[in-house]
C-alpha positions, 0 to 999 in steps of 0.5 A: 500500500501506498504510505506517506513515507512513499510520498516524501520520497517521490517528493524529496527523495529522503525517506523518512520513517512515516508508515501511515497508509494512504488509501488513494488520492481526491480533489473533492474534499467530499469523496475523501475516506480515510487515509486519503490523500487530498490535493488542493487544486486551484481551479477557474471557479474552486480553490481546493484550498478553502476545503483543506480543513473539511478534507481532514475533518472527513478523514485525509491523512494528508493534504498537498497544498502551494500556499500557506493556509490558516490550518489547524494541522501540521504543515511541512514545507517540502519546497527546498526538497527537505523537511524536518524529521520531527516535522512528522507526527504519528496519526496526525494529519499532515499538509505538505507544502509544494511548488505546484500541487498537480506537478507533485500529484504527478510526480509521486504518481510516477514514483508509485507506478515505477515501484510496483510491477504492474505492466500498463496498457494505455488506451487513446483515440477519438471514439470508444475508448472508455468501452475499450477500457472496459473490455480490455480490463474484463478480458484481462481480469479472466487471468491477472488482477486488473486496476482501471480508470474509474469513468473518465479519469484520463486526463492529467490529473485523472490518471495520477490519482488511478495510479496512486490506488494501485497497489501490490496485488495488482498486476497490470492497470488499463489506463484511458488517456484523453487527448486535447492540445500535443503533448498531454499524452506525452506526459500522461505516457511519462507518468504511466510508462505504458508498455502496450498502446492501443488506439481506436481511431481519429476522429473530429472530437475536440477538433476545435481545441486540437486542429486538424485531423492530422494534428489529432492524429500526431497528438494520439501517436504520442502514446505508441511514440512513447512504448519501450523497444519491448513494447506493442502498439495495437492500431487499427488498421482500417483507419489509415491515420492509425495504420500509418502510426505503425511508422513512429514507434520502436515497438512491435506492431499488432494489426487488429480490423476488419481487413484480412491485412490485419493480424487479427481480424473479423468477418461474417459480423451481423448486428442483432440490435439490443441483443449483441453482434455475432461474428467471426474472429481469424488471427493464424489458423485458429477461427473462432465464432463468437457472440458478444453482448455490444451493442452496433456492428461497429463494436466489432471493433472494441471486441477485436482491441481487447482480443489483441491485448489478451493474445499479447499477454499470451491468454488463451482463446477460452480465457479472452471469449469468457471475458469478451462474453462477460463485458457487458457493460455498454458505458455511454448507451443506456435504453429505457423503456417507457410506460407506452411501450417506446424505446428510448435508446438514451445515448446522450453523454456526448457526440461527435460525427463518429459516435452519432453515426455507430448510434444511427447503425444501431438504429437502423438494425432496430425493428419499429418505428424510428425516430433521432432527436440529434442535437448540435456536435461542438468542439469540431472546429474546421470539420463542423459544416462537414461532420453535421452534413454526413450525420443528415445524410444518414439520418435520412436512410434511417430514421421516419422522423427527425427532431435536430437541436440547437444552431449548429443542428440546422446543417443535419436538417438541411442535410437530411432533406437534401438527402431525401428526407421529406422536409414534414419528417423532420424539425428543427428546434432551438431548446431542449424544452421544445422538444419535449413539448413536442414528444410528450404524450406522442410516444407510441409501444412500435417507436425506437427514439434516439438521443443523442447530442453534445454533453453541453445541451444536456439533452439527458433532461429529454430522456428523464422527461419522456421517461416520467411523462410515459 
């Protein structure tokens, strides 16, 4: 277990007698559990230093701070890289004064990760990171003790917090790595030291901040560039931008995809709606028919990623298949059956052109009168018009009724009309309340309604209102 001695050694290179156990790290005082490390972070709207006392009252063993605070607990100034030996009072909470609390957290996480004999699997890409993380962890857990990011703790704060939960018992860590700007994934890799890197795909998510698709690809490639020579880069052969990353790493290359040129590939793919997908896996001389409870034909790539990691780790096919079949959590998409018998596909967590297209493809597999309530997609940058047009074209092929929400979503509506969807089947609205008013009380037993849009639109409010109203 991580101890206060480990934290002080990480920050000063001196190891004191401080056996107090640290159960993990938090940045929210309300999430403190006994013996936590509380990290006070100055945000745009909240300064965590205001909550140090509350964190201690809730049971924190230590707190990282970057300036003196009014506190009734012992404070040790570590900014010089040293500390007075007698400053640590047994069983008493302590505030650790550092230059920068986020950097100190990262330093501790890096130290602790390297102290343990654990292999790290890093995952990044534009779409499918979280689902892939869950399924890879499920497969690996058939043989190994596995730690994974909780939720979306995949950034410069969340990933180090995850690493602090490592113990001597863990054999593998499966870490999702988020990306907004160049250098971010390299930083995460410097902290976590992954030996296996998995790239899902390259799309227009966060293009407004990250730039062009090529810039996004360069950012994601930082994962494979960081791998050691004896590591493995698991790359999506079907995505040219990912496939080309093979030239950017000294690690071994393992391709997966639908293309038979991949090391691991699939065919005979059959979507069975909400019942999952069925397909055949090919690897060397092995040909395996499998059915997994993942929703949508696009999920075959998720299954292939998890299987690829299992293969690299020397797992048997029975272990891999059991892991794939038990990985039933569909993280972002939930289904709600209303009292009227209508089925709502709640995919309101976020939206990009790739993820909306995948959701529409799933809707296409289902039976019923198909509605799509699609919100505008934010942060697409130069791909804004193109991305919304692609979604509109696909929607016209799938739905009998299209409702779009937000200014940019008007492009979806116009594109769907140009692609042949009847104008009377298209409604463009500005607000969530308008959507609820339009649909309230009209749902029928044969209706299937996909609801999806960028997180900032809060389209989950539509799901909640329709579920209650029905």
